[in-house]
N, C-alpha and C positions, 0 to 999 in steps of 0.2 A: 213396152218402152224400156223398162228396167232390164229385161232380158236382152234386148238389142244393144243396150249400152254395155252390159257386161261382156257380150261377145266381142266387142271392139277392144277390150282390155287384154293386152298380152302379158301374161304372168311369166316371169322368167323360169319358174320352177314348177308350175302346174297350171292347168286350165280347169275351169269348173266342170264337174262331171257330166253336165248336160251337153257340152260341146261335142260335135262329131265332125271335126275339120281334118283336112290333110289325110283322109283315110282312116282316121281314128274311130274307135267304136266305144259307145257308152255301154258299160257293163251293168246289168241289173244289180240293185243293192239288196235283193231279197235275203233276209235271214229267216230262220224258222223258230217258232214258239212251240214248246212242248212242256206243259206244266210250269214249273219254276225256271225252266231253261229258255234262253234265247241263244241261237248259235248260227254261225255261218261256217260250216265245216271246212270248206275248201274254196279257194279262189286264187287267181293270179293277179299280182300287182306288177308294176313295170320293173321291179327289181327282183322278182322271184315269185314264190308262192306264200299263201298265208292261211291262217285258221283263227277263228274268233269264237268266244263263248262267254256268256254271262249266266250265273246262277243266282237266284234271288233267295235271300234269307229274311230281309226286313218285310214289314207289312206292306210297304211300297218300295219297289226297287230303287236304290239310291246310287248304284254304279251305272255309268254310261261309258261307251267306248265308240270310237270311229276310226275308219281308215279311208284316206283319200289318196288317189294315185293318178298321175297323168304326166304330161310332158314337163320335165324338170330341167330344161336347158335353154340357154339363149340362142343356141344354134340348132338348126333343124336336125342335124345328125348327131348331136351331142347326147350324153347319157340322160336317163330319165330318173324320176324319184318318187318317193312316197312319204306321206304324213300319217302318223298314228297318234291317237290320244286315248288315255285312260283317265276317267274322271270319277273319283271316289267320293261321293257325296256323304254328308253327315248332317244330322238333325232335320233331314228332309231331302227330297230329290231335286228341288228347284235350281240350286246353284249348278249341279252337275248337268242338268238339262240345258241350262243357259249357256254353259261353256261349250257344250256339244253343238249348239247352234251358232255361237259367235266367234270362238277363238280362231278357228281355221280361216274364217273370212277376214279377220284382222291380220293374220299372218299373210294372206294373199295380198291384202291392200298394201302392206309395207314392202313386200317383195316386189310388187309392181312399181312402187315409187322409187325403190333403191336399186332395182334390177339385180338383186342378189339375195342369198340367204346368209344370215350371220347371227351370231349370238345376240347382238344388239337388237336386231329386228325381232327375234323371238321374245326377248325381254320386253320390248315395247308392246308387242301384241298381248302378252300376259297382262301387263299393267293397264292397257286400254280395256281389255275384257273385264278386269277388276273394277275399273271406274264405271263402266257401263252397268255392271251388276249393282254397284253401290247406288248409282242413280236410280235404278229400278226399285231398290229397297226404299230409298227416300220418297219416291213417288207413291209407294204403297204403305208408307209408314203408319198412317192413321187407320186405313182399312184392313191392312194385313201385316201387323207388326212382327209376326213370326218370321217373316222374310229376313229380318235383321239377325236371326240366330242360325240360319242355314249357311253352309259353306261346302267347299269341295277341295280335296287334293287334286292336283293337276299334273299329269305326266305326259310329255309329248316326245315323240321321236320323229325326226325328219332325215330322209336320205336325199341328198342333192349332189349330183356330180361326183359320186363316190365318197362323199363325206357324210358321216353320221353326226347329227346334233341331238343331244338328249337334254331336255329341260324338265326340271322337277320342282314342284312346290308341294310339300307334304310327304307322305310316307308310302306312296306307291313305288314300284321298283322296276328297273329295266336291267336285264341280265343278258350278256352276250355269250354265246357258245363259240369258243375258239379251238381250232384244231391244234392239239398239243403234240400229237405223234401220229402222223398219217399212216405209219406202218401198222398200227394197231387200232386206228380209228378213235383214239382217246380225245374227248372234248373237255376242255376246262371251262368252268363257269366264271365269268368276269363281270362283277357288278359295275354298271355304267352310270348309275344315278346316285346323287347325294340326297339322303333322306333327312327329313326335319321332324323327328319325333323326340319328345322330351325324355324318352328312355335312354337316348344317347347322351353321354356326358358332354360331348362337344356341343350339342344343341343347348344343353342347360347352361354351359359356359357362355355361349353366344347370347342367350337371353339375359343372363346376369350382366354381361358387358354392355348390352343395349339399354338395360333398365337398372342402373347401379343403385338407384334410390328406392327400388321396389323390392323389399325382402320377401314378398310373396309372389314374385313373378313365376317361380316354379315351386309347386307344392307336392309332396309325396302323400297321396290320398289312396287308401285301400291298396297299398303296395304298388301303386302306379304313379309315375311322375306326370303331373298335369300343369299346363300353363294356367296360372291364376286359379288352380284347383278345378278347372273346367274341361280343358281340351288337351289332347296329347300332342298335337302338332303345333309347330311354331310358324308355319307358312301355309297359306291357303288362298283361294279366291272365295270371296264372301266373308262370312263371320263378321258382319258389319258391326255388331255390338262390341267387338274387340278391336275394331279399327278406328271408329269415330265415337267420341264421347257423347255426341248428340243422340246416339241410339241407346245409350246406357241409362234409360229412364222409362217411366210408364209411357205408353202401354206395353212395353216389352215385358214378357213374363218374369216374375220376381226371381226365378231360379237362374236366370241369365244375367241379372243386374249385378254390377260390381259395386261393392260397398266403398272401395277406394277408387276415387276418380283417376283419370289419366288424361294426359295432353297429347302424348305421342302414341301412334298405333302399337298395340301389344303384339299383334301378328303382322307378318309381311306377306305380300303377294309375289314378290320378286323371286323368280326361279333360280336355282343353281343350274348352270349350263356346262355340259361337257361336249367338246368337239373332238371327233376321232376319225382319222382317215382309214377307211375300210381296206382290208387286205384279203387275199384269197384264203387265208386261214380262218376268217370270220364266217361262220356257218349259218347261224340264225340268232334271232333276238327274241326274248320273252319279255313282254310288257304286261304287268299285272298289278291289280290293286292289292292293298295290304292283306286282304282276306286270304289270298293264296299263300303269301309268305309267312303268315301265322302258323302254317302247318307243313310247309315244304321249305327245305334249304335251297339255296341257289343251285348247288350241284345236283340235288335230287330232281329239281325241275328240269335241268338240262338233260339228265339221264333219261327221264320219262320221254322227252321229245325225241332224243337221239334214238331210242329204241322203238319208235312208232312211225308209221307212215304219216305224211303231212295231213291227209284227209281225216278230219275229226280230232286232230291232236290237241287242240285247245280244250275241247270237252274232256278228253282223257286226262289232261293236266288238272282241270278243275275237279274231276272226279277223284283223282289221287289225293287232292287236298281234303275233300269232303270225307273220303275213307279214313284219312288220318284223324280228322276231327271226330269222327265216330269212335275210332279206336281209343282216343284220349278219354272219352266219356264211357268207355267199356260198353259200347253199343255195336250192333251189326250195322253195316251200311244199309242193308235192306230195311231195317227199322227206322233209321234216320230219314230215309227216303219218304217215309209216311208222315213225317212231321211237316206241318204246313208253314207257310210264310208267317212271319211275325214270331211265332214260337220258335222257329228254327234259328232265329238270331241268337238264342241262348247256346247254340252249338257251333255256329260259324257265321261269318259276316257275308254280305253280298260279295261275289267274286267276279271280276272281269279280267279276261285274258286275251291278248293278241300275240300269236306266234308268227314271226316274220322271217321267212327263209330268204337267204341272200344269194343273189346271183348278179351282183352289181355291174359286172363287166360285160354281161350279155342281156341288155334290157329286153323285157318281154314285149312282143308286138302282136297285133291281131293278124288274122290270116291274110288280110289285105296289105299288111306291111306297115300300117300306121300305128301310132302310139295308142296304147290301151289306157282308157280313162275310166276311173272307178270311184264310186262313193258308197260306203257301207256304214250305217249307223245302227247301234243297238236300239231296240224299241224303247220309247220313252214312257210307255204305259206299264201298269202293274200287269204281270204275266198271268 
């Protein structure tokens, strides 16, 4: 019954991946698991090619990623588009898994109602996903109070009708590779996301302006700026203990409880959103959790992708970051490979990467000529 109802809904910018209408083909979502790796080395989305990879460092993998692609037009002949999400969980995997299940559905709901994609629609979907998760925390408060302390950064990219939307809450990052000089093939890295980490002075200034009566809103602790001395990011989905004072009490673990009460949320879930009209000079996008950017600069990441074939390039990018992490600790990469999950977190974080190659003016179709529909999600389980 639910499936039949969903099939009747016409989304202006995508259809669910199980639909096979108008000659369209559902593409399998299979990724591969190999030790601490999950990866989908190569695939085609309706705007080009893609590569995805996740490497685990925590005892339980906290990073999630997804790619959804299908018909992204109100007209049968119009351009098509793609959705990608990077969800960097912290203090546990639950929030990132929840976002992986809910955010895209909320975006589809609002685009169906409004018959368009817009920054406002994306913002509403983020906030609805946040409210849904906080409701889950409330329902499990007595049986599982730890849920109040888990959260996730959330980075989303949407391509619809030749327009790129980037929405970010937290410190994951999207970088665009732009053709700077076609004669020599030089690509320039252009950062497309606004980040919310207290290490940035602008973020600290925003926190002080939002909480003028809280002298401890940002604290330098062990040479790291932290919000209330606990968390580095100022925006996230989840982290209910810093959103609602009702969760700042027993049975929450004492290490999360705030000695100074609050009436307004300390963290926000509202994303910063960028809208960009794609041009022929825009070659590919790199979406990645903070674990990658701790070890590679924007330009280094673009150069790695530029010098590699699309097949397996996300894994190559992750490996480049892990090699650098090993170098910083004066280790060989082969030795770091032997370090198991949990312990490995002392060397690098979980890392999730999606590389999206752009061919927005010639949407990919199946051999039968219909729109390609695709759904790929990283594994929710410990690898």
